[in-house]
C-alpha positions in Angstrom: -101.3 87.7 -102.8 -104.6 85.9 -103.2 -104.3 85.8 -106.9 -101.0 83.9 -106.6 -102.7 81.0 -104.9 -105.9 80.9 -107.0 -104.9 77.4 -108.2 -105.1 76.1 -104.7 -109.0 77.0 -104.4 -111.0 77.6 -107.7 -114.3 77.4 -106.2 -114.7 80.6 -104.2 -112.6 83.5 -102.9 -113.1 86.0 -100.2 -111.0 88.7 -98.3 -111.7 90.7 -95.0 -110.0 94.0 -93.9 -110.6 95.5 -90.5 -110.1 99.0 -92.1 -108.6 100.7 -89.0 -108.7 104.5 -89.3 -105.7 105.2 -87.2 -103.1 102.5 -87.2 -101.0 102.0 -84.2 -99.2 99.0 -82.6 -102.2 98.7 -80.3 -104.7 99.0 -83.2 -103.1 97.2 -86.2 -104.4 96.8 -89.7 -105.5 93.3 -90.3 -106.3 91.6 -93.6 -107.2 87.9 -94.4 -107.8 86.4 -98.0 -108.7 82.9 -98.9 -109.2 80.8 -102.0 -111.5 77.8 -101.4 -111.4 74.1 -102.6 -115.1 73.1 -101.5 -114.8 69.5 -99.9 -116.8 69.6 -96.8 -120.1 71.7 -96.8 -120.3 73.0 -100.3 -122.8 75.8 -99.1 -121.5 79.3 -99.8 -122.0 80.1 -96.1 -119.0 77.9 -95.4 -116.7 80.3 -97.5 -113.8 82.0 -96.0 -112.6 84.3 -94.3 -115.3 83.2 -91.7 -116.2 85.0 -88.6 -117.9 83.9 -85.4 -119.6 87.1 -85.0 -117.9 88.0 -82.0 -114.5 89.4 -83.0 -112.8 86.1 -84.4 -112.0 85.6 -88.1 -110.3 82.5 -89.6 -108.7 81.4 -92.9 -107.8 77.7 -93.0 -106.2 75.3 -95.5 -106.8 71.4 -95.1 -109.3 69.3 -93.4 -110.1 68.5 -89.8 -111.1 64.8 -90.0 -112.6 64.6 -86.4 -114.6 67.8 -86.8 -118.0 65.9 -86.1 -116.7 64.5 -82.7 -115.4 68.0 -82.0 -118.7 69.5 -82.8 -120.5 67.4 -80.5 -118.0 68.0 -77.8 -118.3 71.7 -78.3 -121.9 71.8 -78.3 -121.9 69.9 -74.8 -119.6 72.8 -73.6 -121.5 75.5 -75.2 -125.2 74.4 -75.6 -126.1 78.0 -76.5 -124.0 78.1 -79.5 -125.8 78.3 -82.8 -124.1 76.5 -85.5 -124.6 78.2 -88.9 -122.7 75.6 -91.3 -121.9 71.9 -91.4 -118.2 72.8 -92.1 -115.0 71.9 -90.3 -114.0 75.4 -90.6 -116.8 76.7 -88.1 -115.9 73.9 -85.8 -112.1 74.8 -86.0 -113.1 78.4 -85.3 -115.3 77.4 -82.3 -112.5 75.2 -80.9 -110.1 78.2 -81.0 -112.7 80.3 -79.1 -113.0 77.5 -76.5 -109.4 76.4 -76.1 -107.2 79.4 -77.6 -103.6 78.2 -78.2 -104.4 74.6 -77.0 -106.8 74.3 -79.8 -104.4 72.4 -82.2 -104.0 69.6 -79.6 -107.6 68.6 -80.2 -107.5 68.3 -83.9 -106.8 65.3 -86.0 -106.2 66.5 -89.5 -103.9 68.3 -92.0 -104.0 72.0 -91.6 -102.7 75.4 -91.6 -104.9 78.1 -90.3 -104.7 81.7 -89.2 -107.1 83.3 -86.6 -107.4 87.0 -86.1 -108.7 88.2 -82.7 -110.2 91.7 -83.3 -110.8 92.1 -79.7 -107.4 91.3 -78.4 -105.6 92.6 -81.8 -103.9 89.2 -81.9 -103.0 86.9 -84.7 -102.6 83.1 -84.2 -100.9 80.8 -86.8 -100.7 77.0 -86.5 -99.6 74.0 -88.6 -100.5 70.4 -88.4 -98.3 68.0 -86.6 -96.5 66.3 -89.6 -96.3 69.4 -91.8 -98.6 68.2 -94.5 -100.0 71.7 -95.2 -97.4 74.6 -95.6 -97.3 77.9 -93.9 -94.8 80.5 -94.7 -94.4 83.8 -92.9 -92.4 86.8 -92.8 -91.8 89.3 -89.9 -90.9 92.9 -90.7 -88.4 94.3 -88.4 -87.1 91.0 -87.3 -83.3 90.5 -87.8 -83.8 86.9 -88.4 -87.3 85.4 -89.1 -85.8 82.0 -88.4 -84.6 82.9 -84.9 -87.4 81.7 -82.3 -86.0 84.2 -79.7 -86.4 87.3 -82.1 -89.7 88.8 -80.7 -90.0 92.1 -82.5 -92.3 92.4 -85.5 -93.6 95.7 -87.1 -95.9 93.6 -89.4 -96.5 89.9 -90.3 -97.5 88.3 -93.5 -98.2 84.7 -94.1 -99.4 82.5 -96.9 -99.7 78.9 -98.1 -97.1 79.4 -100.9 -93.9 81.4 -101.3 -95.1 83.1 -104.2 -97.8 85.0 -102.5 -95.4 86.6 -100.0 -93.2 88.0 -102.8 -96.1 90.4 -103.4 -95.8 92.0 -100.0 -94.4 95.5 -100.5 -92.2 95.5 -97.4 -90.7 92.3 -97.8 -87.2 92.3 -99.3 -87.2 88.9 -101.3 -83.4 88.6 -101.3 -82.3 85.0 -102.0 -81.0 83.0 -99.2 -77.4 82.5 -100.7 -76.3 80.6 -97.4 -79.1 78.3 -97.5 -78.2 77.2 -101.1 -75.5 74.9 -99.6 -78.1 73.0 -97.8 -80.4 72.9 -100.8 -77.4 71.4 -102.9 -76.8 68.9 -100.2 -80.3 67.7 -99.4 -82.4 68.8 -102.4 -84.6 71.0 -100.4 -84.6 73.7 -97.8 -84.8 72.1 -94.4 -86.3 73.3 -91.1 -87.2 76.8 -90.9 -85.2 78.1 -93.8 -86.5 79.0 -97.3 -85.1 80.3 -100.6 -85.6 83.8 -99.2 -83.7 85.5 -96.3 -86.7 87.2 -94.9 -89.1 84.4 -95.1 -89.4 81.3 -92.7 -91.7 78.2 -92.3 -93.8 77.4 -89.5 -92.4 74.2 -88.3 -94.7 71.1 -88.2 -96.6 70.9 -84.8 -96.0 74.5 -84.1 -98.1 77.7 -83.3 -96.9 81.3 -83.6 -98.8 84.2 -81.9 -98.3 87.9 -82.7 -99.8 90.7 -80.6 -98.7 94.3 -80.5 -95.5 93.5 -82.2 -94.4 90.7 -79.8 -94.3 87.2 -80.8 -94.6 83.9 -79.0 -94.4 80.3 -80.2 -94.4 76.7 -79.1 -94.6 73.1 -80.2 -97.8 71.3 -79.3 -96.6 67.7 -80.5 -93.7 65.6 -79.7 -93.4 62.1 -80.5 -92.9 59.7 -77.6 -92.2 56.0 -78.8 -93.9 53.3 -76.6 -92.6 49.8 -77.6 -94.9 46.8 -77.5 -94.8 43.2 -78.1 -95.5 41.7 -81.6 -98.9 40.3 -81.2 -100.1 43.8 -79.9 -97.9 45.7 -82.4 -99.5 43.8 -85.5 -103.0 44.3 -84.1 -102.4 48.0 -83.5 -100.7 48.6 -86.9 -104.1 47.1 -88.5 -106.5 49.0 -86.3 -104.8 52.3 -86.5 -104.3 52.2 -90.3 -107.9 51.1 -90.8 -109.1 53.9 -88.4 -106.9 56.6 -90.2 -108.1 55.5 -93.6 -111.8 55.7 -92.4 -111.4 59.1 -90.8 -109.8 60.6 -94.0 -112.7 59.3 -96.2 -115.1 62.1 -95.0 -116.0 64.6 -97.9 -119.0 65.9 -99.6 -117.4 65.3 -103.1 -116.2 62.2 -104.8 -113.0 60.6 -103.4 -110.5 58.3 -104.8 -107.2 56.5 -104.2 -103.6 56.7 -105.8 -102.6 53.2 -106.6 -99.2 52.2 -107.8 -99.5 48.4 -107.0 -96.9 48.8 -104.2 -97.4 47.8 -100.5 -98.6 51.3 -99.1 -101.0 52.6 -101.7 -102.5 48.9 -101.9 -102.9 48.9 -98.2 -104.8 52.2 -98.3 -107.0 50.9 -101.1 -107.8 47.8 -99.1 -108.7 49.8 -96.0 -111.1 52.0 -98.1 -112.7 49.0 -99.4 -113.1 47.8 -95.7 -114.5 51.2 -94.7 -117.3 51.2 -97.2 -118.1 47.5 -97.2 -120.2 46.6 -100.1 -121.9 50.1 -100.3 -119.8 51.3 -103.3 -116.8 50.6 -105.3 -113.6 52.4 -104.6 -112.1 54.7 -107.3 -108.6 54.2 -107.8 -106.0 55.9 -110.2 -102.6 55.0 -111.7 -100.1 56.7 -113.9 -97.9 55.0 -116.4 -95.2 55.9 -119.0 -94.3 54.4 -122.3 -91.0 53.3 -120.8 -91.6 49.9 -119.2 -88.8 50.5 -116.7 -90.9 53.3 -115.0 -94.4 51.8 -115.4 -96.0 50.1 -112.7 -99.5 50.3 -114.2 -99.7 46.5 -114.6 -99.3 45.8 -110.9 -101.9 48.6 -109.9 -104.4 47.0 -112.4 -103.9 43.5 -110.7 -104.5 45.0 -107.3 -107.6 47.0 -108.6 -109.0 43.7 -109.9 -108.4 41.9 -106.7 -110.0 44.7 -104.5 -112.8 45.2 -107.2 -112.2 49.0 -107.6 -113.2 51.0 -110.4 -109.7 51.7 -111.8 -108.5 54.3 -114.3 -104.9 53.8 -115.7 -103.3 57.0 -117.4 -100.5 56.7 -119.6 -98.7 60.1 -120.4 -95.8 61.0 -122.4 -93.8 63.4 -120.4 -93.1 66.9 -121.8 -90.3 67.9 -119.3 -89.2 70.9 -121.1 -92.6 72.5 -120.7 -93.6 71.1 -117.3 -90.4 71.6 -115.2 -90.6 75.5 -115.5 -94.2 75.2 -114.3 -93.3 73.1 -111.4 -90.5 75.5 -110.4 -93.0 78.3 -110.3 -95.5 76.1 -108.2 -92.7 75.2 -105.5 -91.7 78.8 -105.4 -88.2 77.9 -104.4 -85.7 75.3 -105.7 -86.7 71.7 -105.1 -84.6 68.8 -106.3 -86.9 65.6 -106.2 -87.4 64.7 -109.7 -90.4 62.4 -108.7 -92.4 65.8 -108.6 -92.8 65.2 -112.3 -94.8 62.0 -112.1 -96.6 63.2 -109.2 -97.7 66.2 -111.2 -99.0 64.1 -114.1 -100.8 61.7 -111.7 -102.5 64.6 -109.8 -103.4 66.4 -113.2 -105.2 63.3 -114.5 -106.8 62.2 -111.3 -108.4 65.7 -111.0 -110.4 65.0 -114.1 -112.5 62.7 -111.9 -112.3 63.6 -108.4 -111.5 66.3 -105.8 -109.8 64.2 -103.2 -107.6 61.4 -103.3 -105.8 59.3 -100.5 -102.3 58.3 -101.0 -99.8 55.7 -99.3 -97.1 58.5 -98.8 -95.5 58.0 -95.6 -95.7 54.2 -95.1 -91.9 53.7 -96.0 -90.8 56.4 -93.5 -93.1 55.0 -90.8 -92.6 51.2 -91.2 -89.1 50.8 -92.8 -89.5 50.5 -96.5 -86.2 52.0 -97.8 -83.1 50.1 -98.6 -81.1 52.6 -96.6 -82.7 51.3 -93.4 -81.5 47.9 -94.1 -78.1 49.4 -95.0 -77.8 50.9 -91.6 -78.6 47.6 -89.8 -76.2 45.6 -92.1 -73.6 48.3 -91.4 -73.9 48.0 -87.8 -73.7 44.1 -87.8 -70.6 44.2 -90.1 -68.9 46.7 -87.8 -69.5 44.6 -84.8 -68.6 41.2 -86.3 -65.4 42.5 -88.3 -64.5 45.3 -85.9 -60.6 44.9 -86.5 -60.8 45.8 -90.1 -59.5 49.2 -91.4 -62.8 50.2 -92.8 -61.4 53.4 -94.2 -59.1 51.3 -96.5 -62.3 50.2 -98.2 -63.0 53.7 -99.6 -60.8 53.2 -102.6 -62.8 50.1 -103.7 -65.9 52.0 -103.2 -64.8 54.9 -105.4 -63.8 52.4 -108.0 -67.4 51.0 -108.2 -69.1 54.4 -108.3 -70.2 56.2 -111.4 -73.4 54.5 -112.1 -77.0 55.7 -111.7 -77.3 56.7 -108.2 -80.1 54.2 -107.5 -78.5 51.4 -109.3 -77.2 48.4 -107.3 -73.6 49.3 -108.2 -73.9 52.8 -106.9 -75.7 51.6 -103.7 -73.1 49.3 -103.2 -70.3 51.7 -103.5 -72.0 54.1 -101.1 -72.5 51.4 -98.6 -68.9 50.3 -98.8 -67.7 53.9 -98.6 -69.7 54.8 -95.4 -68.6 51.8 -93.4 -65.6 53.7 -92.1 -67.9 56.6 -90.8 -69.9 57.0 -87.7 -73.7 55.9 -88.0 -74.8 59.4 -88.1 -72.3 60.4 -90.9 -73.2 57.1 -92.7 -76.8 57.9 -92.9 -76.4 61.6 -94.0 -74.1 60.2 -96.6 -77.0 58.1 -98.1 -79.2 61.2 -98.2 -76.9 63.7 -99.9 -77.1 64.9 -103.6 -73.7 66.7 -103.6 -71.2 65.4 -101.1 -69.2 67.7 -98.9 -66.2 68.1 -101.3 -68.3 68.8 -104.4 -70.6 71.2 -102.5 -67.6 73.2 -101.0 -65.8 73.3 -104.3 -68.9 74.3 -106.2 -69.8 77.1 -103.8 -66.2 78.1 -102.9 -66.8 77.5 -99.2 -65.1 75.3 -96.4 -68.0 73.8 -94.8 -71.5 72.6 -95.9 -74.1 73.0 -93.0 -76.8 70.6 -94.4 -75.0 67.5 -93.6 -74.5 68.5 -90.1 -78.3 69.0 -89.7 -79.1 65.5 -90.6 -76.2 64.2 -88.3 -77.5 66.3 -85.5 -81.0 64.9 -85.7 -79.6 61.5 -85.9 -77.4 61.8 -83.1 -80.0 63.2 -80.8 -82.1 60.3 -81.6 -79.5 57.9 -80.6 -78.9 59.8 -77.3 -82.7 59.0 -76.6 -81.9 55.4 -76.7 -82.8 54.6 -80.3 -80.8 52.2 -82.4 -79.2 53.2 -85.8 -82.3 52.2 -87.8 -84.8 53.8 -85.4 -82.7 56.8 -85.4 -82.7 56.8 -89.4 -86.5 56.9 -89.5 -86.8 59.5 -86.8 -84.4 61.6 -88.9 -86.6 61.1 -91.9 -89.7 61.9 -89.9 -88.5 65.2 -88.8 -86.5 66.2 -92.0 -87.1 64.4 -95.2 -90.9 63.7 -94.7 -92.0 67.4 -94.1 -89.4 69.1 -96.2 -89.4 66.9 -99.2 -92.0 64.3 -99.5 -95.0 66.2 -98.1 -93.8 69.5 -99.9 -93.9 67.4 -103.3 -97.4 66.0 -102.6 -99.0 69.2 -101.6 -97.4 71.5 -104.4 -98.2 68.9 -107.2 -101.6 68.0 -106.1 -102.9 71.7 -105.2 -101.4 72.9 -108.5 -104.3 71.1 -110.0 -106.8 71.9 -107.2 -106.7 68.1 -106.0 -106.7 67.5 -102.2 -104.4 64.5 -101.4 -104.8 63.1 -97.9 -102.1 60.7 -96.4 -103.6 58.3 -93.8 -100.1 57.1 -92.9 -99.5 60.7 -91.4 -102.3 60.3 -89.1 -100.6 61.4 -85.9 -101.8 58.5 -83.7 -100.4 56.1 -86.3 -97.2 58.0 -86.4 -97.0 58.0 -82.7 -97.4 54.3 -82.5 -94.9 53.5 -85.4 -92.2 55.6 -83.8 -92.1 52.8 -81.0 -91.6 49.7 -83.4 -88.3 47.8 -82.9 -86.0 47.2 -85.6 -86.9 43.7 -85.8 -90.6 44.7 -86.0 -89.6 47.2 -88.9 -87.3 44.8 -90.9 -87.6 41.3 -89.8 -87.8 38.9 -92.8 -87.8 42.0 -95.0 -88.9 45.5 -95.2 -92.3 46.7 -93.5 -92.8 43.6 -91.3 -95.7 45.1 -89.4 -97.6 46.1 -92.4 -96.8 42.8 -94.1 -98.3 40.7 -91.3 -101.2 43.1 -90.5 -102.4 43.2 -94.0 -101.5 39.7 -95.4 -105.1 38.6 -95.4 -106.2 41.5 -97.6 -103.6 41.4 -100.5 -101.8 38.8 -102.8 -98.5 37.7 -101.3 -96.6 39.2 -104.4 -97.3 42.6 -103.3 -95.2 42.2 -100.2 -92.4 40.2 -102.2 -91.8 42.2 -105.4 -88.9 44.6 -105.4 -89.6 48.2 -104.6 -89.7 50.1 -107.9 -90.0 53.7 -106.8 -91.8 56.9 -108.6 -89.2 58.0 -111.0 -88.6 59.2 -114.7 -85.3 58.7 -116.6 -84.1 62.1 -116.1 -80.4 61.2 -116.7 -81.2 60.0 -120.1 -83.2 63.1 -120.8 -80.1 65.1 -119.8 -78.2 63.4 -122.6 -81.0 63.9 -125.1 -84.0 66.1 -125.2 -83.3 68.1 -122.1 -79.5 68.7 -123.0 -80.1 72.0 -124.7 -82.3 73.4 -122.0 -79.9 72.3 -119.2 -76.9 73.9 -121.0 -78.8 77.1 -121.8 -80.0 77.8 -118.4 -76.7 76.9 -116.6 -74.5 79.0 -118.9 -76.9 81.8 -119.5 -75.1 85.3 -118.9 -77.6 86.0 -116.1 -77.6 82.5 -114.6 -77.4 81.9 -110.8 -74.6 79.4 -111.5 -72.5 82.1 -113.4 -72.9 84.5 -110.5 -72.3 81.9 -107.5 -70.7 78.6 -108.7 -67.4 77.4 -109.8 -68.3 77.2 -113.6 -65.3 74.9 -114.6 -66.8 72.3 -112.1 -70.2 72.7 -113.6 -68.9 72.1 -117.0 -66.9 69.1 -115.7 -70.2 67.6 -114.3 -72.1 68.2 -117.5 -69.3 66.5 -119.7 -69.0 63.6 -117.3 -72.7 62.9 -117.4 -73.0 63.3 -121.2 -70.1 61.1 -121.7 -71.6 58.4 -119.5 -68.5 58.4 -117.2 -70.4 59.5 -114.2 -74.2 59.6 -113.6 -74.8 63.2 -112.3 -78.7 63.2 -113.1 -79.6 64.0 -109.4 -77.1 66.8 -109.2 -77.9 68.3 -112.7 -81.5 68.1 -111.9 -80.9 70.2 -108.7 -79.0 72.7 -110.7 -81.6 72.9 -113.3 -84.5 73.6 -110.8 -82.3 76.3 -109.2 -82.1 78.0 -112.5 -85.6 77.6 -113.2 -86.4 79.2 -110.0 -84.0 81.9 -110.4 -85.3 82.8 -114.0 -88.9 83.1 -112.6 -87.7 85.8 -110.0 -88.5 89.4 -110.8 -84.9 90.8 -110.7 
């Protein structure tokens, strides 16, 4: 298991086993293993597994940004405690000894950790509030590991990546065929589910305790929006962002910043500059490609010059045929976000210079950066202003406009028009789907796709809490898309290269604040109004005015060219997943339509290819 995550921590490794002579439910065998990426306190005494010498053992992935404040607080509570390291790991262990299951409530950071209490024979698992760090687990004997009320377990195994759990001898790594409908709909496995029937994810802001076969679990974080007037909101946007960036700059190794030239990464870089003053120049990194349509490095260089950073610009020529199988193994399950490829390249190149990088991820989801949020607001306004119109009659016009690249203006207009006849919840989930309900059902030979219901359900719950359509859309993204897509991509692509990436916009205090912003504060005069106004003095005006470019590669063109043989070979192989589970005439039709440029199926074909690459990597 440890060898499977060696890439996450190349600096040190350790293992501990309690070596029970007679194993019973009351005296279980326990074992912990860890691979370390040394960031804070590089001394070997900070290696893991770590013990407090009183029966507690810990393995921990991530960073506790407020560990120095916690250390001072714990020293006041326990003056006799003899600290042995300067690490956040020891602080976390002492915090658990002091507060038990309430320990995570005291933490500001990104983390997944496990504490074994040898005296109580009890295992405690916890994950950070936003789900930045992964924690997968399997319960032997549980009829359904995703059922929070199933409390029986003969054994428990956990890991940072799915690949490690596949080496547990009692785990039956059967594919989660039922979950494939959700994957095809959303491009990821949402919530608790994974690609394997017997493996689940610990949810963001959740802890799980296992003792003598019984399990208990609870959530320790719930976002409660608190509205405030513009002047205060602008001030808090700036203050909390600067505080979050300052917190996340703690490290005993060089630290840098991803810089695309967009709003979010530019604000993070500006905040880093403010945090260090004139003491040092910030290190910034950008990635570019030889195709100018997908290259933002010129904008990044202008921001770097404006801020006076030490900037490195990487230009790479993608080798998708070689890199996609590697990414499929790194994710450990099908993952259909093609921006993983440029993220992988950026992390690979940045790691040659630093061990830690800050990123602007999460800014769009917190402050309203996506077109779909504006589409939700416009849709609501049109429905109110033109309520007598038969909106469903517009659907044929929408279908006539469709067929272009999914992110083209024409395709987005088609989706917008087609969605106007739907409820706000269904309209929003329509914007987020890869395969629509009809295609997914025909592909799988089923009558109903559950993935769409998940998004609509979260959205509807947010509306019942009094949020408008835009606020409900941001809430839905915060609890689905962010932890299950965006943050998964960032963690796997960076840790594949032993690069720790921190996201200041995921600071839970900033998240809590942003959840209370009104639609006007989010979108007034354009996207991200509060960020624009809070940091207008720090950056050139064009940063806030230029169109959002996104982090993409021309995957659709590759499927008509260099990746065409790879795609067809995998989908039509005799032992392919598609051959065993999908409607192959429909698969063939999707390929033909895409290759003949009648319909752009690039996102759908990428989802199918990543599914096949994952399937091929299994030991069947």
